[in-house]
Biopython code that builds the backbone (N, CA, C, O; Angstrom):
import numpy as np
from Bio.PDB.StructureBuilder import StructureBuilder

atoms = [
    (1, "UNK", "N", (0.829, -1.191, 0.000)),
    (1, "UNK", "CA", (0.000, 0.000, 0.000)),
    (1, "UNK", "C", (0.876, 1.258, 0.000)),
    (1, "UNK", "O", (0.574, 2.224, -0.701)),
    (2, "UNK", "N", (1.935, 1.246, 0.768)),
    (2, "UNK", "CA", (2.819, 2.406, 0.863)),
    (2, "UNK", "C", (3.481, 2.698, -0.483)),
    (2, "UNK", "O", (3.631, 3.862, -0.856)),
    (3, "UNK", "N", (3.874, 1.665, -1.208)),
    (3, "UNK", "CA", (4.507, 1.848, -2.517)),
    (3, "UNK", "C", (3.532, 2.444, -3.518)),
    (3, "UNK", "O", (3.921, 3.284, -4.330)),
    (4, "UNK", "N", (2.264, 2.024, -3.476)),
    (4, "UNK", "CA", (1.260, 2.576, -4.383)),
    (4, "UNK", "C", (1.099, 4.074, -4.143)),
    (4, "UNK", "O", (0.941, 4.844, -5.090)),
    (5, "UNK", "N", (1.139, 4.481, -2.887)),
    (5, "UNK", "CA", (1.006, 5.896, -2.561)),
    (5, "UNK", "C", (2.194, 6.679, -3.121)),
    (5, "UNK", "O", (2.015, 7.756, -3.690)),
    (6, "UNK", "N", (3.409, 6.140, -2.959)),
    (6, "UNK", "CA", (4.593, 6.807, -3.494)),
    (6, "UNK", "C", (4.511, 6.912, -5.010)),
    (6, "UNK", "O", (4.851, 7.948, -5.582)),
    (7, "UNK", "N", (4.064, 5.851, -5.659)),
    (7, "UNK", "CA", (3.944, 5.853, -7.112)),
    (7, "UNK", "C", (2.937, 6.894, -7.566)),
    (7, "UNK", "O", (3.179, 7.596, -8.548)),
    (8, "UNK", "N", (1.822, 7.006, -6.877)),
    (8, "UNK", "CA", (0.805, 7.994, -7.231)),
    (8, "UNK", "C", (1.357, 9.407, -7.085)),
    (8, "UNK", "O", (1.103, 10.259, -7.936)),
    (9, "UNK", "N", (2.096, 9.660, -6.033)),
    (9, "UNK", "CA", (2.675, 10.987, -5.813)),
    (9, "UNK", "C", (3.683, 11.293, -6.917)),
    (9, "UNK", "O", (3.687, 12.400, -7.456)),
    (10, "UNK", "N", (4.532, 10.334, -7.258)),
    (10, "UNK", "CA", (5.510, 10.549, -8.320)),
    (10, "UNK", "C", (4.839, 10.769, -9.666)),
    (10, "UNK", "O", (5.305, 11.587, -10.460)),
    (11, "UNK", "N", (3.758, 10.060, -9.937)),
    (11, "UNK", "CA", (3.049, 10.220, -11.203)),
    (11, "UNK", "C", (2.490, 11.634, -11.339)),
    (11, "UNK", "O", (2.424, 12.166, -12.447)),
    (12, "UNK", "N", (2.094, 12.237, -10.243)),
    (12, "UNK", "CA", (1.560, 13.593, -10.272)),
    (12, "UNK", "C", (2.670, 14.616, -10.482)),
    (12, "UNK", "O", (2.400, 15.753, -10.869)),
    (13, "UNK", "N", (3.905, 14.224, -10.231)),
    (13, "UNK", "CA", (5.035, 15.142, -10.348)),
    (13, "UNK", "C", (5.895, 14.776, -11.551)),
    (13, "UNK", "O", (7.123, 14.817, -11.472)),
    (14, "UNK", "N", (5.256, 14.417, -12.669)),
    (14, "UNK", "CA", (6.000, 13.886, -13.807)),
    (14, "UNK", "C", (6.928, 14.894, -14.468)),
    (14, "UNK", "O", (7.760, 14.506, -15.288)),
    (15, "UNK", "N", (6.812, 16.158, -14.141)),
    (15, "UNK", "CA", (7.710, 17.132, -14.743)),
    (15, "UNK", "C", (8.960, 17.358, -13.899)),
    (15, "UNK", "O", (9.851, 18.102, -14.306)),
    (16, "UNK", "N", (9.035, 16.737, -12.750)),
    (16, "UNK", "CA", (10.202, 16.888, -11.895)),
    (16, "UNK", "C", (11.254, 15.859, -12.256)),
    (16, "UNK", "O", (10.937, 14.723, -12.609)),
    (17, "UNK", "N", (12.490, 16.265, -12.167)),
    (17, "UNK", "CA", (13.605, 15.360, -12.427)),
    (17, "UNK", "C", (14.153, 14.852, -11.096)),
    (17, "UNK", "O", (14.135, 15.564, -10.092)),
    (18, "UNK", "N", (14.633, 13.631, -11.101)),
    (18, "UNK", "CA", (15.239, 13.049, -9.915)),
    (18, "UNK", "C", (16.637, 12.549, -10.267)),
    (18, "UNK", "O", (16.911, 12.191, -11.412)),
    (19, "UNK", "N", (17.493, 12.530, -9.290)),
    (19, "UNK", "CA", (18.818, 11.945, -9.440)),
    (19, "UNK", "C", (18.669, 10.453, -9.202)),
    (19, "UNK", "O", (17.917, 10.035, -8.322)),
    (20, "UNK", "N", (19.370, 9.658, -9.971)),
    (20, "UNK", "CA", (19.251, 8.215, -9.871)),
    (20, "UNK", "C", (20.635, 7.614, -9.697)),
    (20, "UNK", "O", (21.549, 7.898, -10.471)),
    (21, "UNK", "N", (20.780, 6.785, -8.679)),
    (21, "UNK", "CA", (22.052, 6.132, -8.400)),
    (21, "UNK", "C", (21.845, 4.632, -8.431)),
    (21, "UNK", "O", (20.889, 4.119, -7.849)),
    (22, "UNK", "N", (22.730, 3.934, -9.102)),
    (22, "UNK", "CA", (22.686, 2.473, -9.137)),
    (22, "UNK", "C", (23.755, 1.931, -8.198)),
    (22, "UNK", "O", (24.859, 2.469, -8.120)),
    (23, "UNK", "N", (23.417, 0.869, -7.492)),
    (23, "UNK", "CA", (24.370, 0.215, -6.598)),
    (23, "UNK", "C", (24.550, -1.234, -7.035)),
    (23, "UNK", "O", (23.607, -1.873, -7.500)),
    (24, "UNK", "N", (25.729, -1.727, -6.885)),
    (24, "UNK", "CA", (26.051, -3.130, -7.137)),
    (24, "UNK", "C", (25.733, -3.577, -8.558)),
    (24, "UNK", "O", (25.261, -4.694, -8.770)),
    (25, "UNK", "N", (25.987, -2.716, -9.517)),
    (25, "UNK", "CA", (25.847, -3.067, -10.936)),
    (25, "UNK", "C", (27.244, -3.388, -11.443)),
    (25, "UNK", "O", (28.153, -2.568, -11.310)),
    (26, "UNK", "N", (27.428, -4.568, -12.021)),
    (26, "UNK", "CA", (28.767, -4.905, -12.511)),
    (26, "UNK", "C", (29.250, -3.906, -13.567)),
    (26, "UNK", "O", (28.502, -3.521, -14.466)),
    (27, "UNK", "N", (30.495, -3.501, -13.439)),
    (27, "UNK", "CA", (31.084, -2.561, -14.390)),
    (27, "UNK", "C", (31.041, -3.122, -15.800)),
    (27, "UNK", "O", (30.862, -2.376, -16.763)),
    (28, "UNK", "N", (31.205, -4.431, -15.928)),
    (28, "UNK", "CA", (31.178, -5.053, -17.249)),
    (28, "UNK", "C", (29.812, -4.903, -17.910)),
    (28, "UNK", "O", (29.728, -4.718, -19.124)),
    (29, "UNK", "N", (28.751, -4.983, -17.129)),
    (29, "UNK", "CA", (27.400, -4.817, -17.668)),
    (29, "UNK", "C", (27.192, -3.386, -18.149)),
    (29, "UNK", "O", (26.650, -3.162, -19.232)),
    (30, "UNK", "N", (27.616, -2.434, -17.358)),
    (30, "UNK", "CA", (27.501, -1.030, -17.744)),
    (30, "UNK", "C", (28.349, -0.723, -18.980)),
    (30, "UNK", "O", (27.907, -0.003, -19.875)),
    (31, "UNK", "N", (29.555, -1.265, -19.028)),
    (31, "UNK", "CA", (30.422, -1.061, -20.195)),
    (31, "UNK", "C", (29.805, -1.651, -21.459)),
    (31, "UNK", "O", (29.823, -1.023, -22.518)),
    (32, "UNK", "N", (29.263, -2.849, -21.343)),
    (32, "UNK", "CA", (28.645, -3.492, -22.504)),
    (32, "UNK", "C", (27.412, -2.712, -22.965)),
    (32, "UNK", "O", (27.194, -2.548, -24.165)),
    (33, "UNK", "N", (26.610, -2.236, -22.018)),
    (33, "UNK", "CA", (25.438, -1.419, -22.347)),
    (33, "UNK", "C", (25.871, -0.151, -23.072)),
    (33, "UNK", "O", (25.275, 0.233, -24.078)),
    (34, "UNK", "N", (26.904, 0.491, -22.557)),
    (34, "UNK", "CA", (27.402, 1.721, -23.188)),
    (34, "UNK", "C", (27.923, 1.443, -24.594)),
    (34, "UNK", "O", (27.644, 2.201, -25.523)),
    (35, "UNK", "N", (28.667, 0.374, -24.749)),
    (35, "UNK", "CA", (29.284, 0.056, -26.037)),
    (35, "UNK", "C", (28.262, -0.385, -27.084)),
    (35, "UNK", "O", (28.319, 0.050, -28.234)),
    (36, "UNK", "N", (27.325, -1.254, -26.680)),
    (36, "UNK", "CA", (26.404, -1.849, -27.652)),
    (36, "UNK", "C", (25.115, -1.063, -27.864)),
    (36, "UNK", "O", (24.482, -1.184, -28.913)),
    (37, "UNK", "N", (24.725, -0.264, -26.886)),
    (37, "UNK", "CA", (23.443, 0.456, -26.983)),
    (37, "UNK", "C", (23.641, 1.967, -27.002)),
    (37, "UNK", "O", (23.192, 2.645, -27.926)),
    (38, "UNK", "N", (24.306, 2.486, -25.991)),
    (38, "UNK", "CA", (24.394, 3.939, -25.812)),
    (38, "UNK", "C", (25.174, 4.613, -26.934)),
    (38, "UNK", "O", (24.702, 5.594, -27.509)),
    (39, "UNK", "N", (26.344, 4.109, -27.250)),
    (39, "UNK", "CA", (27.173, 4.755, -28.290)),
    (39, "UNK", "C", (26.504, 4.734, -29.658)),
    (39, "UNK", "O", (26.368, 5.789, -30.277)),
    (40, "UNK", "N", (26.077, 3.565, -30.156)),
    (40, "UNK", "CA", (25.542, 3.565, -31.524)),
    (40, "UNK", "C", (24.140, 4.154, -31.674)),
    (40, "UNK", "O", (23.837, 4.761, -32.701)),
    (41, "UNK", "N", (23.296, 3.988, -30.688)),
    (41, "UNK", "CA", (21.900, 4.396, -30.846)),
    (41, "UNK", "C", (21.548, 5.714, -30.171)),
    (41, "UNK", "O", (20.562, 6.353, -30.540)),
    (42, "UNK", "N", (22.336, 6.128, -29.192)),
    (42, "UNK", "CA", (22.016, 7.339, -28.436)),
    (42, "UNK", "C", (23.161, 8.357, -28.458)),
    (42, "UNK", "O", (23.174, 9.298, -27.664)),
    (43, "UNK", "N", (24.111, 8.169, -29.362)),
    (43, "UNK", "CA", (25.251, 9.087, -29.515)),
    (43, "UNK", "C", (25.957, 9.354, -28.184)),
    (43, "UNK", "O", (26.412, 10.466, -27.918)),
    (44, "UNK", "N", (26.037, 8.304, -27.351)),
    (44, "UNK", "CA", (26.730, 8.416, -26.074)),
    (44, "UNK", "C", (25.902, 8.974, -24.934)),
    (44, "UNK", "O", (26.419, 9.116, -23.826)),
    (45, "UNK", "N", (24.637, 9.296, -25.163)),
    (45, "UNK", "CA", (23.783, 9.886, -24.127)),
    (45, "UNK", "C", (23.152, 8.780, -23.280)),
    (45, "UNK", "O", (22.076, 8.273, -23.597)),
    (46, "UNK", "N", (23.846, 8.416, -22.195)),
    (46, "UNK", "CA", (23.358, 7.323, -21.350)),
    (46, "UNK", "C", (22.041, 7.688, -20.664)),
    (46, "UNK", "O", (21.216, 6.811, -20.409)),
    (47, "UNK", "N", (21.840, 8.959, -20.367)),
    (47, "UNK", "CA", (20.596, 9.411, -19.752)),
    (47, "UNK", "C", (19.408, 9.101, -20.666)),
    (47, "UNK", "O", (18.403, 8.554, -20.211)),
    (48, "UNK", "N", (19.519, 9.440, -21.927)),
    (48, "UNK", "CA", (18.442, 9.158, -22.885)),
    (48, "UNK", "C", (18.233, 7.656, -23.047)),
    (48, "UNK", "O", (17.097, 7.195, -23.159)),
    (49, "UNK", "N", (19.318, 6.896, -23.060)),
    (49, "UNK", "CA", (19.215, 5.447, -23.223)),
    (49, "UNK", "C", (18.474, 4.808, -22.055)),
    (49, "UNK", "O", (17.627, 3.938, -22.257)),
    (50, "UNK", "N", (18.786, 5.231, -20.846)),
    (50, "UNK", "CA", (18.126, 4.660, -19.665)),
    (50, "UNK", "C", (16.662, 5.077, -19.626)),
    (50, "UNK", "O", (15.802, 4.264, -19.289)),
    (51, "UNK", "N", (16.364, 6.330, -19.965)),
    (51, "UNK", "CA", (14.962, 6.765, -20.004)),
    (51, "UNK", "C", (14.174, 5.944, -21.017)),
    (51, "UNK", "O", (13.052, 5.518, -20.743)),
    (52, "UNK", "N", (14.762, 5.725, -22.179)),
    (52, "UNK", "CA", (14.103, 4.936, -23.209)),
    (52, "UNK", "C", (13.902, 3.496, -22.747)),
    (52, "UNK", "O", (12.847, 2.907, -22.984)),
    (53, "UNK", "N", (14.899, 2.938, -22.097)),
    (53, "UNK", "CA", (14.809, 1.584, -21.561)),
    (53, "UNK", "C", (13.666, 1.474, -20.549)),
    (53, "UNK", "O", (12.905, 0.507, -20.580)),
    (54, "UNK", "N", (13.543, 2.442, -19.666)),
    (54, "UNK", "CA", (12.461, 2.447, -18.677)),
    (54, "UNK", "C", (11.096, 2.582, -19.353)),
    (54, "UNK", "O", (10.155, 1.876, -18.993)),
    (55, "UNK", "N", (10.987, 3.479, -20.322)),
    (55, "UNK", "CA", (9.703, 3.641, -21.033)),
    (55, "UNK", "C", (9.307, 2.364, -21.765)),
    (55, "UNK", "O", (8.143, 1.963, -21.743)),
    (56, "UNK", "N", (10.278, 1.730, -22.411)),
    (56, "UNK", "CA", (9.998, 0.489, -23.136)),
    (56, "UNK", "C", (9.556, -0.612, -22.179)),
    (56, "UNK", "O", (8.633, -1.364, -22.490)),
    (57, "UNK", "N", (10.193, -0.714, -21.036)),
    (57, "UNK", "CA", (9.797, -1.713, -20.043)),
    (57, "UNK", "C", (8.362, -1.471, -19.576)),
    (57, "UNK", "O", (7.604, -2.421, -19.383)),
    (58, "UNK", "N", (7.991, -0.214, -19.396)),
    (58, "UNK", "CA", (6.624, 0.114, -18.984)),
    (58, "UNK", "C", (5.621, -0.222, -20.086)),
    (58, "UNK", "O", (4.546, -0.748, -19.801)),
    (59, "UNK", "N", (5.961, 0.077, -21.343)),
    (59, "UNK", "CA", (5.065, -0.274, -22.456)),
    (59, "UNK", "C", (4.873, -1.785, -22.541)),
    (59, "UNK", "O", (3.757, -2.263, -22.745)),
    (60, "UNK", "N", (5.955, -2.527, -22.387)),
    (60, "UNK", "CA", (5.858, -3.987, -22.438)),
    (60, "UNK", "C", (5.013, -4.517, -21.287)),
    (60, "UNK", "O", (4.219, -5.439, -21.473)),
    (61, "UNK", "N", (5.176, -3.947, -20.115)),
    (61, "UNK", "CA", (4.383, -4.375, -18.961)),
    (61, "UNK", "C", (2.908, -4.079, -19.199)),
    (61, "UNK", "O", (2.056, -4.913, -18.889)),
    (62, "UNK", "N", (2.593, -2.913, -19.740)),
    (62, "UNK", "CA", (1.199, -2.584, -20.052)),
    (62, "UNK", "C", (0.616, -3.568, -21.055)),
    (62, "UNK", "O", (-0.526, -4.003, -20.912)),
    (63, "UNK", "N", (1.407, -3.924, -22.081)),
    (63, "UNK", "CA", (0.959, -4.874, -23.088)),
    (63, "UNK", "C", (0.685, -6.242, -22.460)),
    (63, "UNK", "O", (-0.361, -6.842, -22.706)),
    (64, "UNK", "N", (1.615, -6.726, -21.659)),
    (64, "UNK", "CA", (1.448, -8.038, -21.016)),
    (64, "UNK", "C", (0.235, -8.015, -20.097)),
    (64, "UNK", "O", (-0.571, -8.946, -20.107)),
    (65, "UNK", "N", (0.102, -6.966, -19.309)),
    (65, "UNK", "CA", (-1.036, -6.870, -18.383)),
    (65, "UNK", "C", (-2.352, -6.859, -19.146)),
    (65, "UNK", "O", (-3.302, -7.536, -18.750)),
    (66, "UNK", "N", (-2.421, -6.102, -20.233)),
    (66, "UNK", "CA", (-3.661, -6.035, -20.997)),
    (66, "UNK", "C", (-3.953, -7.369, -21.667)),
    (66, "UNK", "O", (-5.115, -7.761, -21.768)),
    (67, "UNK", "N", (-2.924, -8.076, -22.129)),
    (67, "UNK", "CA", (-3.118, -9.384, -22.748)),
    (67, "UNK", "C", (-3.607, -10.404, -21.719)),
    (67, "UNK", "O", (-4.517, -11.183, -22.001)),
    (68, "UNK", "N", (-3.009, -10.399, -20.538)),
    (68, "UNK", "CA", (-3.413, -11.328, -19.487)),
    (68, "UNK", "C", (-4.854, -11.026, -19.064)),
    (68, "UNK", "O", (-5.654, -11.946, -18.890)),
    (69, "UNK", "N", (-5.182, -9.756, -18.901)),
    (69, "UNK", "CA", (-6.533, -9.366, -18.512)),
    (69, "UNK", "C", (-7.536, -9.777, -19.587)),
    (69, "UNK", "O", (-8.605, -10.297, -19.267)),
    (70, "UNK", "N", (-7.201, -9.550, -20.858)),
    (70, "UNK", "CA", (-8.089, -9.919, -21.960)),
    (70, "UNK", "C", (-8.276, -11.433, -21.998)),
    (70, "UNK", "O", (-9.397, -11.915, -22.159)),
    (71, "UNK", "N", (-7.196, -12.180, -21.852)),
    (71, "UNK", "CA", (-7.267, -13.643, -21.880)),
    (71, "UNK", "C", (-8.079, -14.138, -20.706)),
    (71, "UNK", "O", (-8.905, -15.036, -20.866)),
    (72, "UNK", "N", (-7.867, -13.576, -19.530)),
    (72, "UNK", "CA", (-8.591, -13.986, -18.328)),
    (72, "UNK", "C", (-10.086, -13.717, -18.515)),
    (72, "UNK", "O", (-10.918, -14.557, -18.173)),
    (73, "UNK", "N", (-10.425, -12.544, -19.059)),
    (73, "UNK", "CA", (-11.830, -12.206, -19.271)),
    (73, "UNK", "C", (-12.478, -13.113, -20.316)),
    (73, "UNK", "O", (-13.654, -13.454, -20.193)),
    (74, "UNK", "N", (-11.723, -13.505, -21.344)),
    (74, "UNK", "CA", (-12.246, -14.402, -22.373)),
    (74, "UNK", "C", (-12.530, -15.779, -21.806)),
    (74, "UNK", "O", (-13.526, -16.405, -22.168)),
    (75, "UNK", "N", (-11.674, -16.256, -20.927)),
    (75, "UNK", "CA", (-11.839, -17.578, -20.320)),
    (75, "UNK", "C", (-13.038, -17.570, -19.367)),
    (75, "UNK", "O", (-13.784, -18.547, -19.305)),
    (76, "UNK", "N", (-13.224, -16.488, -18.634)),
    (76, "UNK", "CA", (-14.316, -16.401, -17.660)),
    (76, "UNK", "C", (-15.679, -16.248, -18.344)),
    (76, "UNK", "O", (-16.700, -16.614, -17.762)),
    (77, "UNK", "N", (-15.709, -15.719, -19.556)),
    (77, "UNK", "CA", (-16.979, -15.455, -20.243)),
    (77, "UNK", "C", (-17.645, -16.704, -20.739)),
    (77, "UNK", "O", (-18.720, -16.635, -21.336)),
]
sb = StructureBuilder()
sb.init_structure("model")
sb.init_model(0)
sb.init_chain("A")
sb.init_seg("    ")
for serial, (resi, resn, name, xyz) in enumerate(atoms, 1):
    if name == "N":
        sb.init_residue(resn, " ", resi, " ")
    sb.init_atom(name, np.array(xyz, "f"), 0.0, 1.0, " ", f" {name:<3s}", serial, name[0])
structure = sb.get_structure()
């Protein structure tokens, strides 16, 4: 319940920027992400790459949720 409240508050403040820190991420993973994704597709802009990655993950989650809900409703009908 507490997380839902935080999410709702953040959603209302969508024009605000936040600082984001990652902990315990292997350097090799970050290097590979930078080399294979950030440099060729985002001209080295890791901020844009991470934002795009987050948006894509949310779109995929919405798609999966809507598919599961549609399938569940079809089975129940």
